[in-house]
ZAVEXKE-772873 format. One line per 2 residues: number of its first residue (from 1); their letters; for each residue x, y, z of N, C-alpha, C. Coordinates in pm, 1 decimal. Atoms other than C-alpha are relative to their C-alpha. Last residue first. Layout:
% ZAVEXKE-772873
NUM> A> X Y Z X Y Z X Y Z | ...
***
This chain:
% ZAVEXKE-772873
159> VE> -121.4 -156.0 8.4 -110.3 865.5 3813.5 46.1 0.0 141.8 | -98.9 -23.1 108.4 -235.4 503.5 3715.4 63.1 169.7 51.5
157> VQ> -150.7 79.3 9.0 -381.5 421.7 4041.7 113.1 16.4 -148.0 | -42.7 -67.0 -95.2 -625.9 689.5 4015.4 120.5 -59.8 41.6
155> EL> -24.0 -155.4 64.6 -763.3 634.6 3649.4 98.4 45.8 149.7 | -112.5 21.1 98.2 -807.0 286.8 3806.5 62.7 100.8 -58.3
153> RN> -93.9 43.6 -119.9 -1047.4 411.7 4071.3 110.3 -38.0 -52.7 | -62.0 -152.2 -66.6 -1179.8 677.7 3863.3 72.2 -112.7 74.6
151> VL> -56.6 -60.0 71.9 -1289.1 364.5 3597.4 112.9 110.6 67.9 | -107.2 45.7 7.5 -1392.6 178.0 3844.4 104.7 106.7 -67.7
149> EL> -48.3 -8.7 -103.7 -1661.4 458.3 3958.4 137.4 -73.7 -28.0 | -70.4 -145.6 -90.0 -1763.3 495.1 3624.9 66.5 -5.6 98.6
147> FE> -59.3 2.1 114.1 -1844.0 110.0 3607.1 83.4 98.0 17.5 | -64.1 -11.6 -67.3 -2044.7 147.2 3932.1 91.8 0.7 -79.8
145> RI> -24.8 -60.6 -66.6 -2273.7 384.6 3764.8 153.4 -78.6 59.7 | -73.5 -123.3 57.4 -2296.5 226.7 3445.9 76.1 44.2 120.5
143> LR> -120.7 59.3 61.9 -2321.8 -128.1 3587.1 15.2 118.4 -42.0 | -142.5 0.3 -172.3 -2598.1 61.5 3888.8 97.2 -53.5 -112.2
141> DV> -44.0 -162.8 -141.7 -2804.0 209.1 3564.4 125.1 -49.8 73.6 | -54.6 -88.6 104.7 -2803.3 -118.7 3317.5 52.4 100.5 90.2
139> NL> 105.8 -125.9 -3.8 -2990.5 -354.0 3589.6 134.3 114.9 -37.9 | -143.8 -9.0 -79.9 -2870.6 -722.0 3459.6 -16.7 138.8 33.6
137> AV> -101.7 -165.1 28.5 -3169.4 -874.1 3380.3 49.0 50.8 82.0 | -82.8 -69.8 -153.3 -3260.7 -1260.8 3407.4 27.5 92.1 -86.5
135> II> -113.2 -61.0 97.0 -3549.2 -1407.1 3174.1 61.5 89.9 142.8 | -48.1 -44.9 -78.8 -3793.0 -1657.6 3308.3 95.3 99.4 -102.3
133> RR> -142.7 -100.6 80.1 -4004.1 -1812.7 3043.7 -3.5 82.3 102.7 | -42.9 26.9 -150.2 -4340.6 -1984.9 3210.4 166.5 14.8 -7.8
131> TG> -77.9 126.5 29.1 -4568.0 -1872.1 2943.6 98.5 -15.5 145.6 | 60.1 80.6 10.4 -4844.2 -1615.2 2960.7 91.0 -116.6 -26.3
129> EV> 152.1 17.3 -52.5 -4677.1 -1341.6 3087.1 -32.7 -105.3 -147.1 | 47.2 -116.8 161.7 -4272.7 -1318.5 3044.3 -143.2 -94.5 -17.0
127> EF> 93.4 171.4 91.4 -4189.4 -1429.8 3399.8 -9.5 66.9 -95.0 | 199.2 -20.6 30.7 -3939.3 -1155.0 3528.0 -30.8 -85.6 -96.4
125> RG> 80.8 64.6 109.8 -3594.1 -1162.8 3710.0 -131.7 0.3 -6.7 | 127.9 61.0 -27.3 -3375.3 -993.0 3902.6 -63.4 -72.6 -80.6
123> VF> 28.8 91.9 61.2 -3011.6 -837.4 3915.5 -84.6 -30.5 88.8 | -83.3 -4.2 92.2 -2825.8 -563.0 4082.5 -12.5 -74.6 -174.9
121> RG> -108.3 122.8 -35.2 -3092.4 -447.5 4295.5 27.4 -57.8 -150.6 | -161.0 0.6 -71.7 -3196.2 -90.6 4236.9 43.0 -137.6 23.0
119> DL> -28.1 -59.2 -146.2 -3578.8 -136.6 4247.4 110.4 24.9 63.0 | 2.3 114.7 -95.9 -3544.7 -364.8 3923.4 1.6 1.6 174.7
117> ES> 86.1 116.3 44.0 -3773.0 -165.9 3657.2 45.4 -108.3 144.8 | 157.6 25.3 -23.0 -3665.2 142.5 3842.7 -108.4 -134.4 15.5
115> DQ> -9.2 -33.0 -167.7 -3261.1 98.4 3793.9 -170.3 -28.0 72.3 | -11.9 -77.4 -85.0 -3350.9 -23.6 3421.2 -10.5 55.7 161.4
113> AI> 133.9 -124.8 -66.3 -3331.3 -296.4 3247.7 19.9 77.5 114.6 | -48.5 -86.2 -124.2 -3051.5 -570.5 3104.0 -163.6 83.7 -20.1
111> AF> -3.4 -151.9 76.8 -3140.2 -848.3 2937.0 40.4 59.7 100.2 | -74.3 -66.7 -58.8 -3084.5 -1267.8 2942.2 -65.3 157.5 -25.0
109> DS> 112.6 -34.0 -84.3 -3335.5 -1503.2 2820.8 96.1 64.2 133.0 | 124.3 61.4 -34.5 -3138.8 -1581.2 2538.2 -34.7 24.9 139.4
107> KP> 62.5 173.0 106.8 -2828.9 -1428.5 2463.6 -97.0 0.8 115.7 | -41.8 119.1 -65.3 -2699.4 -1061.9 2537.4 -80.4 -93.1 -35.8
105> SF> 123.4 52.8 -66.4 -2755.0 -820.6 2271.6 20.3 -116.6 115.1 | 31.6 -96.3 -18.1 -2524.0 -722.8 1996.4 -107.5 35.7 83.6
103> LH> 132.4 -13.1 48.2 -2467.7 -1029.7 1904.2 -68.1 126.6 45.6 | 33.8 72.8 117.4 -2100.1 -1080.3 1934.9 -144.5 44.1 -99.1
101> AF> -118.6 23.3 108.7 -1962.7 -917.4 2120.1 -21.8 -20.3 -84.8 | -65.7 -132.5 93.3 -2259.3 -828.5 2325.2 73.2 57.7 -117.4
99> GN> 126.8 -64.3 89.3 -2378.3 -1165.4 2358.8 51.9 169.9 -33.5 | 5.3 25.9 172.5 -2007.8 -1242.4 2419.3 -89.6 22.9 3.4
97> RY> -112.9 -34.5 116.0 -1981.0 -1011.2 2710.4 -22.4 -27.7 -114.0 | 16.2 -158.5 56.9 -2375.7 -1066.6 2869.6 131.9 76.0 -84.9
95> KD> 102.8 -114.8 23.1 -2435.1 -1404.0 2866.6 -10.9 103.8 -8.7 | 60.2 16.2 109.6 -2095.2 -1575.3 2844.0 -142.4 41.5 -22.7
93> YL> -45.7 54.2 157.1 -1891.8 -1339.7 3008.6 -86.8 -37.0 -113.5 | -35.0 -134.2 42.7 -2128.3 -1243.1 3307.0 75.7 29.5 -130.7
91> VE> 174.3 -22.2 67.2 -2282.7 -1616.2 3361.3 53.0 172.1 -67.3 | -2.8 35.6 120.8 -1892.2 -1682.5 3394.3 -104.8 40.1 -68.4
89> AG> -85.3 -70.5 73.3 -1863.9 -1405.3 3694.0 -0.7 -68.5 -179.7 | 91.5 -88.1 64.3 -2209.5 -1556.0 3830.0 155.6 128.8 -58.2
87> TK> -40.6 -160.4 -127.4 -2023.4 -1875.6 3902.1 -70.2 168.1 -89.7 | -89.9 -107.0 -0.1 -2175.2 -2176.0 3661.0 -38.6 152.2 126.1
85> GP> -144.1 68.5 14.7 -2322.2 -2503.6 3761.1 117.5 108.4 -60.0 | -63.3 91.9 -49.8 -2684.1 -2425.5 3680.6 161.1 4.4 22.8
83> VT> -14.6 156.6 76.2 -2722.2 -2070.9 3515.7 93.6 -105.6 92.1 | 145.4 6.4 123.5 -2901.3 -1840.5 3719.3 83.2 -73.2 -112.4
81> GD> 80.7 85.3 -31.4 -2642.8 -1957.4 4026.6 -116.3 2.7 -116.2 | -58.9 91.9 -27.5 -2418.3 -1657.4 4061.0 -152.6 -93.5 13.0
79> LC> 35.2 95.5 139.1 -2555.9 -1381.4 3883.7 37.6 -142.7 7.1 | 138.2 -1.3 11.4 -2630.3 -1190.2 4215.1 11.8 -67.7 -106.5
77> KC> 76.9 55.3 -107.5 -2308.1 -1251.2 4368.3 -94.0 -91.4 -38.3 | -32.2 137.9 -11.2 -2112.9 -1143.4 4079.0 -118.6 -96.1 63.8
75> LA> 39.3 49.7 119.4 -2266.1 -816.1 4051.8 -20.7 -128.7 -25.5 | 140.3 16.3 -56.5 -2192.3 -767.3 4419.7 -40.5 -63.6 -124.0
73> LF> -68.2 110.3 -87.7 -1769.3 -878.6 4322.0 -217.6 -2.4 19.2 | 213.2 -32.1 -13.6 -1847.6 -626.1 4094.6 36.1 -117.5 21.7
71> NK> 7.9 -114.1 -37.2 -1394.7 -566.5 4079.9 -154.3 19.8 -18.3 | -47.1 -88.6 -84.9 -1281.5 -868.7 4187.7 -38.2 106.1 1.4
69> QV> 1.4 27.6 -145.9 -1474.6 -1122.6 4021.7 22.0 53.4 125.7 | 110.3 13.2 -63.6 -1477.0 -928.7 3734.7 -53.1 -10.2 138.6
67> FS> 53.4 -151.0 -19.2 -1135.7 -904.9 3684.5 -131.7 34.9 83.9 | -26.3 -42.5 -124.3 -1120.3 -1306.5 3798.4 29.9 118.1 -24.9
65> EF> 66.8 46.6 -100.8 -1398.4 -1334.1 3492.8 85.3 12.5 112.2 | 86.0 -110.9 -50.7 -1239.4 -1116.8 3249.4 -17.6 -74.8 124.2
63> KS> -55.5 -156.8 -78.8 -846.3 -1259.3 3294.6 -154.3 65.0 37.7 | -59.7 25.8 -104.4 -1029.8 -1649.7 3238.4 85.7 173.7 128.2
61> RG> 103.4 -7.6 -81.0 -1212.4 -1535.7 2914.8 48.9 22.2 205.1 | 29.9 174.3 -36.9 -927.3 -1426.0 2789.4 -113.6 -34.6 73.9
59> AE> 103.9 -4.5 -38.9 -715.5 -1041.4 2664.3 -87.3 -152.5 -9.3 | 137.7 53.4 121.9 -439.6 -1082.0 2557.2 -112.1 6.8 80.3
57> GK> 2.8 128.5 36.0 -151.6 -872.7 2776.7 -105.6 -22.2 -38.0 | -122.0 -8.6 101.7 -64.4 -547.8 2894.2 -1.8 -68.6 -145.4
55> DA> -151.3 -101.4 -16.6 -375.7 -501.5 3135.6 85.8 -3.5 -147.8 | -94.8 20.9 97.5 -599.2 -821.9 2938.5 97.3 112.5 74.1
53> AF> -10.5 132.0 -12.1 -911.7 -742.7 3251.7 176.3 -35.8 -43.4 | -81.0 2.3 -148.9 -878.6 -386.8 3191.5 -1.2 -151.0 60.4
51> AD> -127.3 -52.5 43.7 -956.7 -441.8 2798.7 115.7 23.8 148.9 | -131.0 92.0 53.8 -1194.5 -685.9 2872.0 91.5 57.7 -36.8
49> LC> -49.1 74.0 -121.9 -1384.9 -466.7 3102.4 121.9 -91.2 -75.2 | -165.9 -23.4 -123.3 -1294.0 -240.5 2868.8 -25.5 -64.4 70.7
47> CM> -122.7 24.9 77.5 -1545.4 -450.5 2582.3 109.1 35.5 61.5 | -18.7 87.1 45.2 -1818.5 -473.7 2824.1 164.6 -77.3 -105.6
45> IV> -56.8 68.8 -167.1 -1836.1 -171.4 2929.3 38.1 -155.2 -8.4 | -164.7 -60.6 -31.1 -1858.9 -27.7 2532.0 9.6 -47.8 147.8
43> VT> -118.7 90.0 35.6 -2135.7 -318.1 2468.3 174.8 80.9 85.7 | -24.5 183.8 -57.6 -2349.5 -245.2 2792.2 134.6 -21.6 -117.2
41> CT> -94.5 11.0 -161.4 -2319.8 148.6 2681.5 93.9 -105.1 -13.5 | -146.5 -54.8 73.4 -2439.9 53.2 2305.0 72.3 25.8 116.0
39> TY> -65.7 109.8 129.8 -2725.5 -125.2 2415.8 150.1 -23.0 -38.3 | -6.1 54.7 -122.3 -2819.0 178.4 2703.9 78.8 -170.9 -70.7
37> CR> -39.7 105.8 87.6 -2855.6 426.8 2449.8 100.2 -143.5 58.0 | 65.3 112.2 -18.1 -3012.9 655.6 2671.5 13.3 -167.3 -98.1
35> ND> 40.7 14.3 63.0 -2834.5 954.3 2594.7 -101.0 -139.7 17.9 | 66.2 -130.4 -12.4 -2662.9 1079.7 2907.0 -142.5 -46.2 -140.7
33> YL> 120.4 1.2 -75.7 -2592.2 716.1 2897.2 -77.3 94.1 9.0 | 93.3 133.0 20.4 -2386.8 701.0 2583.0 -126.8 1.3 88.8
31> VQ> 72.3 -28.9 111.7 -2244.4 1050.5 2652.7 -117.4 -100.6 -35.4 | 149.8 -131.6 -23.4 -2156.7 958.1 3002.1 -97.4 -3.3 -67.1
29> VE> 152.3 95.0 -9.8 -2003.7 574.6 2807.3 -82.6 143.5 99.7 | 92.2 94.0 66.3 -1820.5 800.3 2621.1 -66.9 -22.7 32.8
27> RR> 88.2 -62.2 103.6 -1677.2 1047.4 2863.0 -69.7 -50.3 -146.3 | 134.9 -78.4 -104.1 -1577.2 803.5 3117.2 -96.6 60.4 -90.8
25> IT> 122.1 135.0 -78.5 -1382.0 565.1 2854.1 -105.7 122.7 75.6 | 74.9 35.3 189.0 -1188.4 870.1 2653.4 -139.8 -49.2 54.7
23> PY> 71.9 -64.1 51.7 -1096.0 1004.9 2995.7 -88.8 16.7 -101.0 | 106.7 -18.7 -69.7 -947.4 672.6 3109.7 -86.9 141.7 44.0
21> FN> 40.4 149.5 -73.3 -742.3 615.1 2844.4 -109.4 9.3 69.4 | 99.0 25.3 159.4 -631.7 950.7 2700.1 -88.3 -73.7 85.3
19> GS> 79.0 -89.4 27.4 -427.4 1084.0 3031.3 -88.7 9.8 -134.9 | 116.9 13.5 -87.6 -345.0 685.0 3079.1 -89.7 176.1 -6.3
17> DK> -67.4 -92.0 -92.9 -188.9 680.2 2750.5 -76.6 18.4 91.7 | -22.6 60.5 -96.5 -342.2 362.2 2561.4 85.8 103.3 145.4
15> IK> 124.3 8.5 -72.8 -570.2 625.7 2310.9 40.4 -71.6 184.5 | -25.3 159.7 -77.5 -244.4 700.5 2205.6 -88.5 0.7 95.3
13> YI> 29.7 59.1 -187.9 -314.3 976.7 1947.0 34.9 -138.1 85.1 | 67.4 70.4 -54.3 -45.4 1057.6 1687.5 -103.4 -10.9 132.8
11> DN> 95.2 -6.8 34.3 38.3 1384.0 1639.0 -71.6 -105.6 -35.5 | 33.3 -24.1 -97.2 367.5 1350.0 1853.4 -166.9 63.5 -61.9
9> SA> 16.4 111.7 -107.0 489.4 1125.0 1619.1 -105.9 73.0 107.2 | -48.2 -24.7 -128.4 463.7 1361.8 1359.7 -25.5 -100.9 59.2
7> IK> 32.1 -105.7 -138.9 299.0 1286.1 1022.6 70.7 16.3 69.0 | -72.7 -28.4 -85.3 363.1 1181.8 651.4 -12.3 84.3 180.5
5> KT> -71.1 -192.1 -108.8 130.0 1131.5 424.4 64.9 -48.4 90.5 | 95.8 -150.5 56.1 -69.5 886.7 210.3 76.0 101.4 22.6
3> IK> 9.4 -115.5 -149.0 191.2 604.6 220.3 -53.8 141.2 -87.7 | -154.2 -105.6 8.8 171.0 335.5 -83.9 -90.0 95.3 114.8
1> M> 148.9 -112.6 37.2 -15.9 -4.8 -21.5 128.5 142.8 51.6
***
């Protein structure tokens, strides 16, 4: 491929620089949340959790699960047992992270819901009227709030 033009090294935006990384994440998640773009906001959060867990290495299931178990303990506890034989961290990875990353939605029988729909609980169960189907819903408002708190904590460690 032919070189389009030369640019100075200082002109390259370095997203991974701590002065850019955390402020960019915070700003963009907040813009999505303020505009009620809950699905896209959750996609971004799941991708960021993967990036945080990977640190300077490669992302992967075990790193993600370990990271969320440490940093989202309450959420993981609420998801424990929602899928028989799976920990909450495994459910978050399988049903939410993989769902949003690959399908732009959580996987079947999982959903996101607003704080008001869950009375502040991190996770709730909804029965679909006229069926025996139960949907597990994650509180997107609480996820976003706690995610932004995590971003602030991680940024303070970097400084």
